[in-house]
DSSP file (Angstrom, degrees, kcal/mol; ACC not computed):
  #  RESIDUE AA STRUCTURE BP1 BP2  ACC     N-H-->O    O-->H-N    N-H-->O    O-->H-N    TCO  KAPPA ALPHA  PHI   PSI    X-CA   Y-CA   Z-CA
    1    1 A X              0   0    0      0, 0.0    72,-0.7     0, 0.0     2,-0.3   0.000 360.0 360.0 360.0-145.4    0.0    0.0    0.0
    2    2 A X        -     0   0    0     71,-0.1     2,-0.5    70,-0.1    73,-0.2  -0.594 360.0-144.7 -84.7 142.7    1.2    3.5    0.7
    3    3 A X  E     -a   75   0A   0     71,-2.7    73,-2.9    -2,-0.3     2,-0.5  -0.916   9.2-155.3-101.9 134.8    4.3    4.2    2.6
    4    4 A X  E     -a   76   0A   0     -2,-0.5    73,-0.2    71,-0.2    55,-0.1  -0.942  15.4-134.5-108.5 125.0    4.3    7.3    4.9
    5    5 A X     >  -     0   0    0     71,-2.6     4,-2.6    -2,-0.5     5,-0.2  -0.330  24.6-109.0 -73.0 162.9    7.7    8.8    5.6
    6    6 A X  H  > S+     0   0    0      1,-0.2     4,-2.2     2,-0.2     5,-0.2   0.890 119.9  52.2 -59.2 -40.2    8.7    9.7    9.1
    7    7 A X  H  > S+     0   0    0      2,-0.2     4,-1.7     1,-0.2    -1,-0.2   0.905 110.8  46.9 -65.1 -40.6    8.4   13.5    8.3
    8    8 A X  H  > S+     0   0    0     68,-0.3     4,-2.6     1,-0.2     5,-0.2   0.938 110.7  52.7 -64.7 -43.3    4.9   13.1    6.8
    9    9 A X  H  X S+     0   0    0     -4,-2.6     4,-2.5     1,-0.2    -2,-0.2   0.899 107.1  52.2 -59.9 -41.6    3.8   11.0    9.8
   10   10 A X  H  X S+     0   0    0     -4,-2.2     4,-2.2     1,-0.2    -1,-0.2   0.913 112.2  46.1 -60.3 -43.0    5.0   13.8   12.2
   11   11 A X  H  X S+     0   0    0     -4,-1.7     4,-2.5     2,-0.2    -2,-0.2   0.866 110.9  51.6 -70.9 -36.9    3.0   16.4   10.2
   12   12 A X  H  X S+     0   0    0     -4,-2.6     4,-2.4     2,-0.2    -2,-0.2   0.926 110.7  49.4 -63.1 -43.6   -0.1   14.2   10.1
   13   13 A X  H  X S+     0   0    0     -4,-2.5     4,-2.0    -5,-0.2    -2,-0.2   0.914 111.7  48.6 -61.5 -44.2    0.1   13.7   13.9
   14   14 A X  H  X S+     0   0    0     -4,-2.2     4,-2.8     1,-0.2    -2,-0.2   0.908 111.8  49.0 -61.0 -43.7    0.5   17.5   14.4
   15   15 A X  H  X S+     0   0    0     -4,-2.5     4,-2.2     1,-0.2    -2,-0.2   0.882 110.6  50.7 -66.5 -38.1   -2.5   18.2   12.1
   16   16 A X  H  <>S+     0   0    0     -4,-2.4     5,-2.8     2,-0.2     6,-0.6   0.883 112.5  46.7 -66.0 -39.1   -4.6   15.7   14.0
   17   17 A X  H ><5S+     0   0    0     -4,-2.0     3,-0.8     3,-0.2    -2,-0.2   0.919 113.0  49.0 -67.7 -45.2   -3.7   17.2   17.3
   18   18 A X  H 3<5S+     0   0    0     -4,-2.8    -2,-0.2     1,-0.2    -1,-0.2   0.887 118.9  38.9 -60.9 -39.3   -4.4   20.8   16.0
   19   19 A X  T 3<5S-     0   0    0     -4,-2.2    -1,-0.2    -5,-0.2    -2,-0.2   0.422 107.7-123.9 -92.6   1.9   -7.8   19.8   14.6
   20   20 A X  T < 5S+     0   0    0     -3,-0.8    -3,-0.2    -4,-0.4     3,-0.1   0.903  74.0 126.5  51.2  47.5   -8.6   17.5   17.5
   21   21 A X    > < +     0   0    0     -5,-2.8     3,-2.1    -6,-0.2    -4,-0.2  -0.023  17.7 125.9-117.3  24.1   -9.1   14.6   15.1
   22   22 A X  T 3  S+     0   0    0     -6,-0.6    -1,-0.1     1,-0.3    -5,-0.1   0.745  70.9  58.2 -59.5 -23.9   -6.7   12.1   16.8
   23   23 A X  T 3  S+     0   0    0     -7,-0.1    -1,-0.3    -3,-0.1     2,-0.2   0.535  96.6  79.1 -85.3  -6.1   -9.5    9.5   17.0
   24   24 A X  S <  S-     0   0    0     -3,-2.1     2,-0.2    -8,-0.1    36,-0.2  -0.512  78.9-116.7-100.1 170.2  -10.1    9.5   13.2
   25   25 A X  E     -D   45   0B   0     20,-2.8    20,-2.4    -2,-0.2     2,-0.7  -0.647  27.6-107.5-101.3 157.9   -8.1    7.8   10.4
   26   26 A X  E     -De  44  61B   0     34,-3.0    36,-3.2    -2,-0.2     2,-0.5  -0.796  32.4-156.5 -87.9 119.4   -6.2    9.4    7.6
   27   27 A X  E     -De  43  62B   0     16,-3.6    16,-1.8    -2,-0.7     2,-0.4  -0.829   7.3-166.1 -96.7 131.2   -8.1    8.9    4.4
   28   28 A X  E     +D   42   0B   0     34,-2.4    36,-0.4    -2,-0.5     2,-0.3  -0.963  13.0 173.0-117.7 134.4   -5.9    9.1    1.1
   29   29 A X  E     -D   41   0B   0     12,-2.8    12,-2.2    -2,-0.4     2,-0.3  -0.940  16.3-165.4-138.3 158.5   -7.5    9.5   -2.2
   30   30 A X  E     -D   40   0B   0     -2,-0.3     2,-0.4    10,-0.2    10,-0.2  -0.992   3.7-162.3-143.9 147.2   -6.6   10.0   -5.9
   31   31 A X  E     -D   39   0B   0      8,-2.1     8,-2.5    -2,-0.3     2,-0.6  -0.997  16.3-137.1-130.8 134.3   -8.7   11.0   -8.9
   32   32 A X  E     -D   38   0B   0     -2,-0.4     6,-0.2     6,-0.2     5,-0.1  -0.824  23.6-144.7 -91.4 121.3   -7.5   10.6  -12.5
   33   33 A X    >   -     0   0    0      4,-3.1     3,-2.1    -2,-0.6    -1,-0.0  -0.306  29.7 -98.1 -76.6 166.8   -8.4   13.6  -14.6
   34   34 A X  T 3  S+     0   0    0      1,-0.3    -1,-0.1     2,-0.1    -2,-0.0   0.842 125.6  53.8 -55.3 -34.9   -9.5   13.5  -18.3
   35   35 A X  T 3  S-     0   0    0      2,-0.1    -1,-0.3     1,-0.1     3,-0.1   0.440 122.4-106.2 -83.1   2.9   -5.9   14.3  -19.3
   36   36 A X  S <  S+     0   0    0     -3,-2.1    60,-0.4     1,-0.3    61,-0.2   0.292  75.2 135.3  94.6 -11.0   -4.6   11.5  -17.3
   37   37 A X        -     0   0    0     -5,-0.1    -4,-3.1    59,-0.1     2,-0.4  -0.365  52.4-124.1 -71.7 154.3   -3.1   13.5  -14.5
   38   38 A X  E     -D   32   0B   0     -6,-0.2     2,-0.5    -3,-0.1    -6,-0.2  -0.786  17.0-162.3 -98.9 139.1   -3.6   12.4  -10.9
   39   39 A X  E     -D   31   0B   0     -8,-2.5    -8,-2.1    -2,-0.4     2,-0.3  -0.989  15.3-156.2-120.0 122.9   -5.2   14.7   -8.3
   40   40 A X  E     +D   30   0B   0     -2,-0.5    64,-0.7    62,-0.4     2,-0.3  -0.648  14.2 175.9-102.6 153.4   -4.5   13.7   -4.7
   41   41 A X  E     +D   29   0B   0    -12,-2.2   -12,-2.8    -2,-0.3     2,-0.3  -0.982   3.5 178.8-148.2 160.2   -6.5   14.4   -1.5
   42   42 A X  E     +D   28   0B   0     -2,-0.3     2,-0.3   -14,-0.2   -14,-0.2  -0.984  11.3 143.6-159.3 153.0   -6.4   13.5    2.1
   43   43 A X  E     -D   27   0B   0    -16,-1.8   -16,-3.6    -2,-0.3     2,-0.4  -0.962  51.1 -74.0-173.0 179.9   -8.2   14.2    5.3
   44   44 A X  E     +D   26   0B   0     -2,-0.3     2,-0.3   -18,-0.2   -18,-0.2  -0.767  59.1 150.6 -95.9 139.3   -9.4   12.6    8.5
   45   45 A X  E     -D   25   0B   0    -20,-2.4   -20,-2.8    -2,-0.4     2,-0.3  -0.933  45.3 -99.3-157.6 167.5  -12.4   10.3    8.3
   46   46 A X        -     0   0    0     -2,-0.3     2,-0.1   -22,-0.2   -22,-0.1  -0.662  52.8 -95.0 -90.8 154.5  -14.2    7.3    9.7
   47   47 A X        -     0   0    0     -2,-0.3     2,-0.2     2,-0.0    -1,-0.1  -0.443  38.6-153.5 -73.5 147.5  -13.7    3.9    8.0
   48   48 A X    >   -     0   0    0     -2,-0.1     3,-1.3     1,-0.0    -1,-0.0  -0.639  30.4 -98.7-111.7 173.3  -16.3    2.8    5.4
   49   49 A X  T 3  S+     0   0    0      1,-0.3    -1,-0.0    -2,-0.2    -2,-0.0   0.877 119.9  42.3 -61.1 -40.9  -17.3   -0.7    4.3
   50   50 A X  T 3  S+     0   0    0      2,-0.1    15,-0.8    -3,-0.0    -1,-0.3   0.268  90.9 118.2 -96.0  15.9  -15.2   -0.8    1.2
   51   51 A X  E <   -F   64   0B   0     -3,-1.3     2,-0.5    13,-0.2    13,-0.2  -0.541  57.8-138.7 -85.4 146.7  -12.0    0.7    2.7
   52   52 A X  E     -F   63   0B   0     11,-3.3    11,-1.8    -2,-0.2     2,-0.4  -0.902  23.0-159.4 -93.3 129.5   -8.7   -0.9    3.1
   53   53 A X  E     +F   62   0B   0     -2,-0.5     2,-0.3     9,-0.2     9,-0.2  -0.941  22.7 147.3-116.8 132.6   -7.1   -0.1    6.4
   54   54 A X  E     -F   61   0B   0      7,-2.0     7,-3.3    -2,-0.4     2,-0.4  -0.956  37.9-120.1-152.0 169.3   -3.4   -0.3    7.3
   55   55 A X  E     +F   60   0B   0     -2,-0.3     2,-0.4     5,-0.2     5,-0.2  -0.964  24.6 176.5-120.3 133.2   -0.8    1.4    9.5
   56   56 A X  E >  S-F   59   0B   0      3,-2.1     3,-2.2    -2,-0.4   -53,-0.1  -0.992  75.0 -13.5-134.6 126.8    2.3    3.1    8.2
   57   57 A X  T 3  S-     0   0    0     -2,-0.4     3,-0.1     1,-0.3    -1,-0.1   0.843 129.5 -54.4  49.4  37.7    4.7    4.9   10.5
   58   58 A X  T 3  S+     0   0    0      1,-0.3     2,-0.4     0, 0.0    -1,-0.3   0.486 111.0 124.0  80.1   0.5    2.0    4.8   13.3
   59   59 A X  E <   - F   0  56B   0     -3,-2.2    -3,-2.1   -55,-0.1     2,-0.7  -0.831  60.2-135.3 -98.3 131.1   -0.6    6.4   11.1
   60   60 A X  E     - F   0  55B   0     -2,-0.4   -34,-3.0    -5,-0.2     2,-0.4  -0.788  31.8-164.7 -83.5 118.3   -4.0    4.6   10.6
   61   61 A X  E     -eF  26  54B   0     -7,-3.3    -7,-2.0    -2,-0.7     2,-0.4  -0.878  13.5-161.7-114.7 136.5   -4.6    4.9    6.9
   62   62 A X  E     +eF  27  53B   0    -36,-3.2   -34,-2.4    -2,-0.4     2,-0.4  -0.935   9.1 177.4-113.2 139.0   -7.8    4.4    4.9
   63   63 A X  E     - F   0  52B   0    -11,-1.8   -11,-3.3    -2,-0.4   -34,-0.1  -0.991  27.6-126.5-136.4 130.2   -8.0    3.9    1.1
   64   64 A X  E >>  - F   0  51B   0    -36,-0.4     3,-1.2    -2,-0.4     4,-1.0  -0.350  26.4-114.1 -68.7 155.4  -11.3    3.2   -0.7
   65   65 A X  H 3> S+     0   0    0    -15,-0.8     4,-0.5     1,-0.3     3,-0.5   0.846 117.0  60.5 -59.9 -31.0  -11.4    0.1   -3.0
   66   66 A X  H 34 S+     0   0    0      1,-0.2     4,-0.3     2,-0.1    -1,-0.3   0.764 111.3  39.5 -67.1 -25.9  -11.7    2.5   -6.0
   67   67 A X  H <> S+     0   0    0     -3,-1.2     4,-1.7     1,-0.1    -1,-0.2   0.541  89.6  94.0-100.6  -8.0   -8.3    4.1   -5.2
   68   68 A X  H  X S+     0   0    0     -4,-1.0     4,-0.6    -3,-0.5     3,-0.3   0.901  87.0  42.7 -58.9 -50.6   -6.4    1.0   -4.1
   69   69 A X  H >< S+     0   0    0     -4,-0.5     3,-0.6     1,-0.2    -1,-0.2   0.869 112.8  53.1 -67.0 -37.0   -4.8    0.2   -7.5
   70   70 A X  H 34 S+     0   0    0     -4,-0.3    24,-0.3     1,-0.2    -1,-0.2   0.802 114.2  42.6 -65.4 -28.0   -3.9    3.8   -8.3
   71   71 A X  H >< S+     0   0    0     -4,-1.7     3,-2.1    -3,-0.3    -1,-0.2   0.415  80.8 128.7-101.0   1.4   -2.1    4.3   -4.9
   72   72 A X  T << S+     0   0    0     -3,-0.6    22,-0.2    -4,-0.6    21,-0.2  -0.393  83.9   5.6 -59.1 124.5   -0.3    0.9   -4.8
   73   73 A X  T 3  S+     0   0    0    -72,-0.7    -1,-0.3     1,-0.3    20,-0.2   0.479  97.3 141.8  85.1   1.5    3.4    1.5   -4.1
   74   74 A X    <   -     0   0    0     -3,-2.1   -71,-2.7    18,-0.1     2,-0.4  -0.353  39.6-145.5 -78.2 159.6    3.0    5.3   -3.6
   75   75 A X  E     -aB   3  91A   0     16,-2.3    16,-2.6   -73,-0.2     2,-0.5  -0.987   0.7-151.1-124.1 135.3    4.8    7.3   -0.9
   76   76 A X  E     +aB   4  90A   0    -73,-2.9   -71,-2.6    -2,-0.4     2,-0.3  -0.931  27.1 171.1-105.2 123.2    3.5   10.2    1.1
   77   77 A X  E     - B   0  89A   0     12,-2.8    12,-2.4    -2,-0.5     2,-0.5  -0.833  31.2-141.5-127.4 165.6    6.2   12.6    2.1
   78   78 A X  E     + B   0  88A   0     -2,-0.3     2,-0.3    10,-0.2    10,-0.2  -0.963  38.7 165.3-128.2 111.3    6.4   16.1    3.7
   79   79 A X  E     - B   0  87A   0      8,-2.5     8,-2.5    -2,-0.5     2,-0.8  -0.830  45.0-103.5-130.9 162.9    9.2   18.1    2.2
   80   80 A X  E     + B   0  86A   0     -2,-0.3     6,-0.3     6,-0.2     3,-0.1  -0.795  33.4 177.9 -85.8 113.0   10.6   21.6    1.8
   81   81 A X  E    S+     0   0A   0      4,-2.5     2,-0.3    -2,-0.8    -1,-0.2   0.924  73.4   1.3 -80.2 -50.7    9.6   22.8   -1.7
   82   82 A X  E >  S- B   0  85A   0      3,-1.1     3,-2.9     1,-0.0    -1,-0.3  -0.873 109.2 -63.7-129.0 162.8   11.1   26.3   -1.3
   83   83 A X  T 3  S+     0   0    0     -2,-0.3     3,-0.1     1,-0.3    -2,-0.0  -0.277 126.6   1.3 -51.8 122.3   13.0   27.8    1.7
   84   84 A X  T 3  S+     0   0    0      1,-0.1     2,-0.6    -2,-0.0    -1,-0.3   0.432 109.7 107.5  78.7  -0.2   10.5   27.9    4.5
   85   85 A X  E <   +B   82   0A   0     -3,-2.9    -4,-2.5     2,-0.0    -3,-1.1  -0.921  43.5 173.8-114.1 109.8    7.7   26.3    2.4
   86   86 A X  E     +B   80   0A   0     -2,-0.6     2,-0.3    -6,-0.3    -6,-0.2  -0.887   4.4 158.8-115.4 144.2    6.9   22.7    3.3
   87   87 A X  E     -B   79   0A   0     -8,-2.5    -8,-2.5    -2,-0.4     2,-0.2  -0.989  41.8 -91.7-156.6 163.7    4.1   20.6    1.9
   88   88 A X  E     -B   78   0A   0     -2,-0.3    15,-1.8   -10,-0.2     2,-0.3  -0.517  41.3-175.7 -74.4 143.2    2.9   17.0    1.4
   89   89 A X  E     -BC  77 102A   0    -12,-2.4   -12,-2.8    13,-0.2     2,-0.5  -0.978  18.9-137.9-135.9 154.0    3.8   15.3   -1.9
   90   90 A X  E     -BC  76 101A   0     11,-2.7    11,-3.1    -2,-0.3     2,-0.6  -0.942   6.7-162.8-108.7 130.7    3.0   12.0   -3.4
   91   91 A X  E     +B   75   0A   0    -16,-2.6   -16,-2.3    -2,-0.5     2,-0.5  -0.964  24.9 173.9-110.3 110.0    5.6   10.0   -5.1
   92   92 A X    >   -     0   0    0     -2,-0.6     3,-1.3     7,-0.4     6,-0.2  -0.963  34.7-159.9-132.2 115.7    3.6    7.4   -7.1
   93   93 A X  T 3  S+     0   0    0     -2,-0.5    -1,-0.1     1,-0.3   -20,-0.1   0.656  96.9  58.7 -66.3 -14.4    4.9    4.9   -9.7
   94   94 A X  T 3  S+     0   0    0    -24,-0.3     2,-0.8   -22,-0.2    -1,-0.3   0.593  80.6  95.8 -89.8 -12.5    1.3    4.7  -11.1
   95   95 A X    <   -     0   0    0     -3,-1.3     3,-0.5     3,-0.2    -3,-0.1  -0.693  58.9-164.0 -84.3 109.5    1.1    8.4  -11.9
   96   96 A X  S    S+     0   0    0     -2,-0.8    -1,-0.2   -60,-0.4   -59,-0.1   0.677  82.0  49.9 -68.5 -16.5    2.1    8.7  -15.6
   97   97 A X  S    S+     0   0    0    -61,-0.2     2,-0.3     1,-0.2    -1,-0.2   0.730 112.4  22.6 -98.4 -24.2    2.7   12.5  -15.4
   98   98 A X        -     0   0    0     -3,-0.5    -6,-0.3    -6,-0.2    -1,-0.2  -0.988  46.6-147.5-148.2 149.5    5.0   13.1  -12.4
   99   99 A X  S    S+     0   0    0     -2,-0.3    -7,-0.4     1,-0.3     2,-0.4   0.769 102.1  17.1 -80.9 -31.7    7.5   11.4  -10.2
  100  100 A X  S    S-     0   0    0     -9,-0.2     2,-0.5    -3,-0.1    -1,-0.3  -0.980  72.0-167.9-141.4 130.2    6.2   13.6   -7.3
  101  101 A X  E     -C   90   0A   0    -11,-3.1   -11,-2.7    -2,-0.4     3,-0.1  -0.969  20.1-128.8-122.2 126.2    3.0   15.5   -7.2
  102  102 A X  E     -C   89   0A   0     -2,-0.5     2,-0.4   -13,-0.2   -62,-0.4  -0.315  37.4 -96.6 -67.0 157.4    2.2   18.1   -4.6
  103  103 A X              0   0    0    -15,-1.8    -1,-0.1     1,-0.1   -62,-0.1  -0.620 360.0 360.0 -72.3 126.9   -1.1   17.7   -2.7
  104  104 A X              0   0    0    -64,-0.7    -1,-0.1    -2,-0.4   -63,-0.1   0.415 360.0 360.0 -87.5 360.0   -3.7   19.9   -4.5
């Protein structure tokens, strides 16, 4: 499934604490646009019936069955894009357009 880097895990934990959502799971999703590009999303959520649940770097992650194949082998990282500007990125071998895609 998805690998979460230690830096991304730290930021997910911080976000959960700030938003008081520690009891929820991290949902990761992807949508393929008409031009083939991938658009990623994530947020805190309750598990659903068709979700795959797993743990990476201490983070409980949910992926819907519709997104499972598109996210297979992906990595979620939290990196410095420009000096002082950090954001989540996805490194996904299934994404035909990019080696790393910022979270939109």
